C-alpha positions in Angstrom: 96.9 147.7 95.9 93.8 147.4 98.1 92.6 144.0 96.4 95.8 142.7 97.3 95.5 143.8 100.8 91.9 142.6 100.6 93.2 138.9 99.9 95.7 139.2 103.0 93.2 139.7 105.0 90.9 137.7 104.1 93.7 134.6 103.6 95.1 135.8 107.2 91.4 135.6 108.8 90.6 132.5 107.4 93.8 131.2 109.2 93.2 132.8 112.3 89.4 131.9 112.5 90.2 128.5 113.9 91.6 129.9 117.0 89.8 132.3 117.7 86.1 131.5 116.8 83.5 133.1 119.2 86.2 133.4 121.6 88.6 136.4 121.6 90.6 134.6 123.6 91.4 131.0 124.3 92.9 130.3 127.4 92.3 126.8 128.5 94.8 124.4 126.7 97.6 127.3 127.9 97.2 127.9 131.6 99.0 125.1 132.6 102.0 126.4 131.5 101.1 130.4 130.3 99.8 130.8 133.9 96.5 133.2 134.8 96.4 136.3 131.8 96.3 139.8 133.6 92.8 141.8 132.3 95.1 144.4 130.2 96.6 141.6 128.1 93.3 140.1 127.3 92.0 143.5 126.3 95.4 143.9 124.1 94.5 140.5 122.2 90.9 142.3 121.3 92.6 145.0 119.7 95.3 142.6 118.4 92.2 140.9 116.9 90.2 144.5 116.0 93.0 146.0 114.2 92.8 142.8 111.5 89.2 142.5 110.6 87.2 144.9 112.6 85.2 146.8 113.1 85.6 148.4 115.8 89.6 149.3 115.1 91.0 150.9 111.7 93.2 147.6 109.7 96.2 147.9 110.8 98.6 145.1 110.6 101.7 146.4 112.1 99.8 147.5 115.5 98.3 144.0 116.0 101.7 142.4 115.4 103.3 144.8 118.4 100.1 144.1 120.3 100.3 140.0 119.4 104.1 140.0 120.5 104.0 141.8 123.7 100.7 139.1 124.6 103.3 136.4 123.4 106.1 137.9 125.6 103.6 137.8 128.5 103.1 134.0 127.8 99.8 133.8 126.1 100.2 130.5 123.5 97.3 132.5 121.6 99.3 135.4 120.8 102.5 133.3 120.0 100.4 131.5 117.1 99.1 134.8 115.9 103.3 136.1 116.2 104.1 132.9 113.8 101.4 133.8 111.4 102.1 137.4 111.0 105.7 136.3 110.4 105.0 133.5 107.7 102.6 135.7 105.8 104.5 139.1 106.4 101.8 140.5 107.4 102.6 143.4 109.3 105.9 142.4 109.7 108.6 141.3 107.2 108.0 137.4 106.1 110.6 135.4 108.2 109.4 131.5 108.0 112.8 130.8 110.6 110.8 133.5 113.5 107.1 131.8 112.4 108.5 128.4 113.2 109.9 129.6 116.2 107.0 131.2 117.2 104.4 128.0 116.5 107.1 125.7 118.5 106.8 127.5 121.5 102.8 128.0 120.6 103.3 124.3 120.5 104.6 123.4 123.6 102.8 125.4 125.5 99.3 123.5 125.0 98.3 125.4 122.5 96.3 122.9 119.6 96.5 125.0 116.3 99.9 126.0 117.3 100.6 122.1 116.8 98.8 122.1 113.1 100.3 125.4 112.0 104.1 124.2 113.2 103.1 120.6 111.1 102.6 122.9 108.1 106.0 124.5 108.4 107.3 121.2 107.9 105.4 119.8 105.7 106.8 122.3 103.4 110.2 123.1 104.9 109.0 126.8 105.5 111.6 127.6 107.7 113.0 123.9 108.5 113.8 121.1 107.1 111.3 119.4 105.0 110.4 116.5 107.2 106.9 114.3 106.4 107.1 112.2 109.5 108.0 115.7 111.8 105.0 117.3 110.2 102.0 114.1 110.5 103.6 113.9 114.4 102.4 117.7 114.9 99.5 117.2 112.8 98.5 113.8 115.5 98.7 116.1 118.0 96.8 119.2 116.8 93.5 116.3 116.1 94.2 114.8 119.5 93.2 118.3 121.1 90.4 118.5 118.7 91.7 121.3 116.3 89.8 121.0 113.2 92.8 122.2 111.0 95.0 119.6 112.6 92.2 116.7 111.8 91.8 117.1 108.2 95.6 117.4 108.2 96.2 114.2 109.8 93.5 112.7 107.5 95.5 114.2 104.5 98.7 112.8 105.6 97.0 109.6 106.3 95.0 109.4 102.5 98.1 110.1 100.7 100.8 108.1 102.7 103.0 111.3 103.6 105.5 110.4 106.6 102.9 107.6 108.0 101.4 104.6 106.8 98.8 105.3 103.8 95.5 104.3 105.5 92.3 105.4 103.5 89.9 104.1 106.6 92.0 105.9 109.8 92.2 109.0 107.2 88.3 109.0 106.5 87.4 108.5 110.3 89.1 112.2 110.7 87.7 113.5 108.3 84.2 112.7 109.9 85.3 114.4 113.1 86.7 117.5 110.7 83.7 117.6 109.1 81.8 117.5 112.7 83.5 120.2 113.4 83.0 122.7 110.1 86.3 121.8 108.3 85.1 122.4 104.7 88.5 120.9 103.6 87.8 117.8 105.6 83.7 117.7 104.2 85.5 117.8 100.3 87.6 114.8 101.2 84.8 112.7 102.9 83.1 113.4 99.4 86.3 112.3 97.4 86.4 108.8 99.6 82.6 107.9 98.7 83.5 108.9 95.0 86.3 106.8 94.7 85.4 104.1 96.9 88.6 105.0 98.9 88.2 103.7 102.9 84.5 103.0 102.1 82.0 101.5 99.8 81.7 104.1 96.5 77.9 106.3 96.9 77.7 108.3 94.4 75.0 110.2 96.8 77.0 110.4 100.2 79.8 112.1 97.5 77.6 114.7 96.1 76.3 115.0 99.7 80.0 115.8 101.3 80.9 118.0 98.0 77.8 120.0 98.0 78.4 121.0 101.7 82.3 121.6 101.2 81.0 123.8 98.1 78.6 125.9 100.1 80.9 126.6 102.6 82.9 128.4 99.6 85.7 125.2 98.9 86.2 125.8 95.1 87.2 122.3 94.3 84.7 120.4 95.6 82.1 122.4 93.2 84.4 121.7 90.2 85.2 117.8 91.8 81.2 118.0 91.2 81.0 119.2 87.8 83.5 116.4 86.7 81.8 113.4 84.0 83.5 110.6 87.1 85.6 109.8 89.9 89.4 110.0 89.8 89.6 106.1 89.5 87.0 106.4 86.0 88.6 108.1 83.8 87.8 107.0 79.9 87.0 103.6 81.1 87.4 101.5 78.1 90.0 103.3 76.6 91.8 102.7 80.3 90.4 98.6 79.8 92.0 98.3 76.5 95.1 100.0 77.7 95.4 97.8 80.8 95.0 94.7 79.1 97.7 95.5 76.5 100.2 96.1 79.4 98.9 92.7 80.6 100.4 90.9 77.4 103.0 93.1 77.9 103.4 92.2 81.6 103.2 88.3 81.0 106.6 88.0 79.7 107.7 89.6 83.1 108.1 87.1 86.5 106.5 89.1 89.1 105.6 91.8 87.0 102.4 93.5 88.9 99.2 95.3 87.5 96.4 95.4 90.0 98.7 96.1 93.3 101.8 98.3 93.2 104.7 96.6 94.6 108.4 97.8 94.8 111.0 96.7 92.7 114.5 95.6 93.6 116.9 96.7 91.1 119.7 94.3 89.3 121.1 96.2 86.3 124.3 97.9 84.7 123.9 101.6 83.0 125.0 99.4 79.8 122.3 97.1 80.2 119.6 100.1 80.1 120.9 101.1 76.6 118.2 100.8 73.7 114.9 101.7 72.3 111.6 100.9 74.1 108.2 100.8 73.9 105.5 100.1 76.8 102.9 101.8 79.5 103.2 104.1 82.2 100.8 103.0 85.3 99.6 105.2 87.6 98.3 103.8 90.6 95.9 105.8 93.7 97.7 106.5 96.7 96.9 102.9 98.4 98.9 101.2 95.0 96.2 99.4 94.9 93.8 100.5 91.6 95.1 101.6 88.4 93.9 104.9 87.7 96.0 106.1 84.7 97.7 104.0 81.6 99.9 105.7 79.2 101.9 104.6 76.4 105.6 105.2 76.4 108.4 105.3 74.2 111.6 105.4 75.6 115.0 106.0 74.1 118.1 105.3 76.2 121.6 106.0 75.6 125.1 105.4 78.3 128.0 107.8 78.3 130.9 107.1 80.3 128.4 105.7 82.9 125.6 108.4 83.0 122.6 107.9 81.1 120.8 110.1 78.7 117.7 109.6 76.1 114.1 110.4 75.4 110.9 110.3 77.2 107.5 110.0 74.9 103.9 109.9 76.4 101.3 109.5 74.8 102.5 111.1 72.2 102.0 115.1 72.9 104.5 115.2 75.7 107.9 114.9 75.7 111.1 115.2 77.8 114.7 114.7 77.2 115.9 112.5 80.0 119.3 112.4 82.0 120.2 110.0 84.8 122.5 108.2 87.0 122.7 104.2 88.4 123.3 103.9 91.7 123.2 100.5 93.6 119.5 100.6 94.2 118.3 103.4 91.9 118.1 105.4 88.8 118.6 109.0 89.6 117.7 111.8 86.9 119.6 115.1 87.2 116.1 117.5 86.6 114.5 115.9 84.3 110.5 117.3 84.2 107.0 117.8 82.2 104.0 119.5 82.4 101.2 117.1 82.9 97.5 117.5 84.1 95.6 115.0 85.9 92.0 114.6 87.1 92.6 117.4 90.0 94.7 120.3 87.7 91.4 120.0 85.4 93.2 120.4 82.0 96.0 122.6 83.8 99.4 121.3 83.3 101.2 121.1 86.5 105.2 120.3 86.8 106.2 117.0 87.5 109.4 115.9 88.0 111.4 113.1 87.8 112.9 111.6 90.5 113.9 107.9 90.4 113.4 104.6 89.3 114.0 101.3 90.4 114.0 98.6 87.6 114.4 95.3 86.5 116.2 94.3 83.4 114.6 91.1 82.5 115.3 88.7 79.5 112.5 86.4 78.3 112.5 84.4 75.1 114.0 86.1 72.6 113.1 89.7 74.2 114.0 91.9 76.6 111.8 93.4 79.4 112.2 96.5 81.1 110.0 96.6 84.0 109.8 98.7 88.1 108.6 101.6 90.3 109.1 105.6 89.0 109.2 107.9 91.6 107.4 111.4 90.6 107.1 114.6 92.1 104.6 117.4 91.6 106.1 120.6 91.9 103.1 122.6 91.9 102.2 120.7 95.1 105.2 120.3 96.5 104.6 116.9 97.6 104.8 113.1 96.1 102.6 112.2 93.0 101.3 108.9 93.4 102.6 105.5 93.0 104.0 104.6 89.4 104.7 101.2 87.6 106.6 101.6 84.3 106.8 98.1 82.3 108.8 98.0 78.6 109.6 95.9 76.1 112.8 96.6 74.2 112.2 97.1 70.4 115.8 97.9 69.7 119.3 98.0 71.3 122.4 99.8 71.2 125.5 97.1 71.3 127.5 97.1 74.0 130.6 94.8 74.8 130.8 91.9 73.0 129.4 92.0 69.8 129.3 95.1 67.2 125.7 96.4 65.9 124.5 94.6 62.9 124.6 95.1 59.2 122.5 93.4 57.3 123.0 93.9 53.4 122.0 94.0 50.7 118.9 96.2 51.7 116.1 95.8 50.3 116.6 92.6 49.5 115.1 89.7 47.0 115.5 86.5 48.6 118.9 86.3 49.8 120.7 88.7 52.5 123.4 88.4 54.7 123.9 89.6 58.7 127.0 90.8 59.0 129.0 91.6 63.1 132.2 91.2 64.7 132.6 89.7 68.3 135.3 91.3 70.6 135.4 88.0 72.6 134.1 84.7 72.6 130.7 83.9 73.0 127.0 82.3 71.9 125.2 83.8 68.9 121.8 83.5 67.4 120.5 85.0 64.5 116.3 86.0 65.0 113.8 87.4 61.9 110.5 88.7 63.0 107.2 90.1 60.8 106.4 93.3 61.9 103.8 91.7 64.3 106.2 90.1 66.3 105.8 86.3 64.7 109.3 84.5 64.7 110.2 83.3 60.6 114.2 82.6 61.0 116.1 81.4 63.9 119.7 80.5 63.7 122.1 79.1 66.7 125.9 79.5 66.0 127.0 78.0 69.4 130.2 79.1 70.8 131.7 81.8 68.2 135.7 82.8 68.6 136.3 86.2 68.8 136.6 87.5 64.9 134.3 89.3 62.1 131.0 86.9 60.5 128.5 86.6 57.8 125.5 84.5 57.9 123.6 84.3 54.5 120.1 83.8 55.4 117.6 82.5 52.5 114.1 84.2 53.2 111.4 83.0 50.6 108.9 85.4 52.5 106.1 88.4 50.8 107.7 91.8 49.8 107.2 94.1 53.0 109.0 94.8 56.5 111.1 92.9 58.5 113.3 92.7 62.0 116.5 91.1 62.1 117.7 90.6 65.6 121.4 89.6 67.0 121.6 88.1 70.0 124.5 87.5 72.3 124.5 86.8 75.8 122.0 89.7 77.6 122.9 92.2 74.4 120.7 92.7 71.6 121.5 94.8 67.9 118.5 95.1 65.7 117.8 97.0 62.3 114.8 96.9 59.8 115.0 95.2 56.7 112.5 95.5 53.4 111.7 92.4 50.6 111.1 94.2 47.6 
């Protein structure tokens, strides 16, 4: 119990430190609207501080809350802010986020710099209000304009990640520098990341280490953890990443306008049934600017359509798998309760829950193949914010045929020198039958021309070596695939 109280006290004292520092009472920012406080009110604020931090009063958060509340009701913006903090943390009073939001809003309206920061935190996480990144950014911006160290850091953080504002590393770095000049350890940590990754500044290992060391010396533990890693986030397994990107580039070369070096928005152009099939491809992870690939993982994807809804399986890097459930709207694929646990550079091997939110996809026919490519939006439940931009690109390796053609059947299988492809057309259409080797080399093709609805059989003489081959039947945008064996 003592350790819990100590932890709560430590948390509260760190938050409150920015607003009290070496002055127990700061009135300058609030005098225009609150008036000159009486000596008694000043004394009550000093006593409230002592009841939380000592050393001249015994620890009594309930008494501190009573004194802060009385001072807040007399017009002290500092006390309003302190009341909000105690309501949000449940320290000395029952936890009440709605009340916390109300008091932070009063403190901010009274011109209290840290009140704007605290209000921004409430909007950022949806505490006592609707989550709103744009409102959060606006509050942090006002706190920063009043030189609040936490406000400077938080506005920079939002710019660094593009939350509620246009993403901008350079502007973020300028704010982190201002926050660091006022002793904010989190700002120092992010300056280190900027120099380490080359975000908003030229990559500089020495500068990165200097700022990470400073943050670590102030007790910012993630700075020490970052120093212990072998490289920055955009240099993870560089050799392996390079080979994967090359493979993705070969795949993307068949897809018009498929971006690799720069993240771009895709406009969806598909129907639900179009997506059915088996796919192989890659998940490309970008930094927050969308300009640099920092991760690339192979993915196997299986999709089926039932009554207009999609279901299937996502298998990533042989270690991550999740069932997929989604519906298709006019502009996106919306996932329903789809998530997996995944670690990244900053979680240091600790898997965090990642939620699939939505995707915007294009299905692109190219030659004898179909490609699925587009944007994927993920959300980190652990960090309570959107993940970095992601782009997916797949080639379809097989498909369930919906609409005009039935699935292809091939016999005998295994075959010797002759096999027969059998299929049914539900309506008039063009059909093409192609046979590939396992590495994708085409060894046979037959274009039927336009056929009437009905049952068909196509004998194919194949004098080939023993092994496995892929037979594909194309009918418009529909494709059916099966594997056959030459004995």
